[in-house]
C-alpha positions as CSV (number, residue, x, y, z in Angstrom):
1,X,0.0,0.0,0.0
2,X,2.9,2.4,0.8
3,X,4.5,1.7,-2.5
4,X,1.3,2.5,-4.4
5,X,0.9,5.8,-2.4
6,X,4.5,6.7,-3.1
7,X,4.0,6.1,-6.8
8,X,0.8,8.1,-6.8
9,X,2.4,11.1,-4.9
10,X,5.4,11.0,-7.2
11,X,3.3,10.9,-10.3
12,X,1.2,13.8,-9.2
13,X,4.2,15.9,-8.2
14,X,5.8,15.1,-11.6
15,X,2.7,16.0,-13.6
16,X,2.2,19.2,-11.5
17,X,5.8,20.4,-12.1
18,X,5.5,19.5,-15.8
19,X,2.3,21.6,-16.1
20,X,3.9,24.5,-14.1
21,X,6.6,24.7,-16.7
22,X,4.1,25.2,-19.6
23,X,3.4,28.7,-21.1
24,X,-0.4,28.3,-20.9
25,X,-2.0,29.8,-17.8
26,X,-4.7,27.2,-17.6
27,X,-2.1,24.5,-17.5
28,X,-0.2,26.3,-14.8
29,X,-3.4,26.4,-12.6
30,X,-4.0,22.7,-13.2
31,X,-0.4,22.1,-12.2
32,X,-0.8,24.1,-9.0
33,X,-3.9,22.0,-8.2
34,X,-2.1,18.7,-8.9
35,X,0.7,19.8,-6.6
36,X,-1.7,20.6,-3.8
37,X,-3.4,17.2,-4.2
38,X,0.1,15.5,-4.1
39,X,1.0,17.4,-1.0
40,X,-2.3,16.3,0.7
41,X,-1.7,12.7,-0.2
42,X,1.9,12.9,1.1
43,X,0.7,14.3,4.4
44,X,-2.0,11.7,4.6
45,X,0.3,8.7,3.9
46,X,3.3,9.8,6.0
47,X,2.0,8.5,9.4
48,X,1.1,4.8,9.6
49,X,-2.4,4.1,8.4
50,X,-4.0,2.5,11.4
51,X,-7.4,0.9,11.5
52,X,-7.8,1.2,15.2
53,X,-9.8,3.0,17.7
54,X,-10.7,6.6,17.7
55,X,-8.2,8.8,19.6
56,X,-10.4,9.2,22.6
57,X,-8.8,9.3,26.0
58,X,-10.7,7.2,28.6
59,X,-11.5,8.7,32.0
60,X,-8.5,8.6,34.2
61,X,-5.9,7.8,31.5
62,X,-3.2,10.1,30.1
63,X,-3.1,8.7,26.6
64,X,-5.5,7.0,24.3
65,X,-5.1,3.2,24.1
66,X,-2.9,1.9,21.3
67,X,-3.5,1.5,18.3
68,X,-5.3,4.7,17.6
69,X,-5.7,6.9,14.5
70,X,-3.8,10.2,14.5
71,X,-6.2,13.1,13.8
72,X,-3.5,15.7,13.2
73,X,-2.8,14.8,9.5
74,X,-6.5,14.7,8.8
75,X,-6.9,18.2,10.3
76,X,-3.9,19.5,8.3
77,X,-5.3,18.1,5.1
78,X,-8.7,19.6,5.7
79,X,-7.1,23.0,6.2
80,X,-4.9,22.5,3.1
81,X,-7.9,21.7,1.0
82,X,-9.7,24.8,2.0
83,X,-6.7,27.0,1.4
84,X,-6.0,25.4,-2.0
85,X,-9.6,25.9,-3.0
86,X,-9.2,29.6,-2.2
87,X,-5.9,29.8,-4.2
88,X,-7.5,28.0,-7.1
89,X,-10.5,30.3,-7.2
90,X,-8.2,33.4,-7.0
91,X,-6.1,32.0,-9.9
92,X,-9.1,31.4,-12.1
93,X,-10.3,34.9,-11.6
94,X,-6.8,36.3,-12.2
95,X,-6.6,34.3,-15.4
96,X,-9.9,35.6,-16.6
97,X,-8.9,39.2,-15.9
98,X,-5.6,38.7,-17.6
99,X,-7.2,37.2,-20.6
100,X,-9.7,40.1,-20.9
101,X,-6.8,42.6,-20.6
102,X,-4.3,40.9,-22.9
103,X,-6.5,38.8,-25.2
104,X,-4.4,35.7,-24.8
105,X,-3.8,33.0,-22.2
106,X,-0.1,32.5,-23.1
107,X,2.5,33.5,-20.6
108,X,5.5,35.4,-22.0
109,X,6.9,38.8,-22.8
110,X,5.3,40.5,-25.7
111,X,6.4,43.6,-27.5
112,X,4.0,46.5,-27.2
113,X,3.6,48.9,-30.0
114,X,4.2,52.5,-28.8
115,X,1.6,55.0,-30.0
């Protein structure tokens, strides 16, 4: 299972970096999205995936009984999903405004004719 998750994370990172290096702004945004998904999968798969008890501490104990699932990576991933959704929405609006201003979705330096 770990090998499959490692291959999946590596593939998503590779595809995201490849798309970030393109000149098309839509591909850049898709690359950012793939990178955020890869980071979420990496955070999720880093701790041991345990099918155990909920991390509830019984009355009078200092720690939850082992094995228990760690809730911290899930909370971090939930926060990262919300932040990446906001960044993605901002990037889409920014691309739309840039397309309306320039008339093209290509990234690059263009010569401007002086009046």
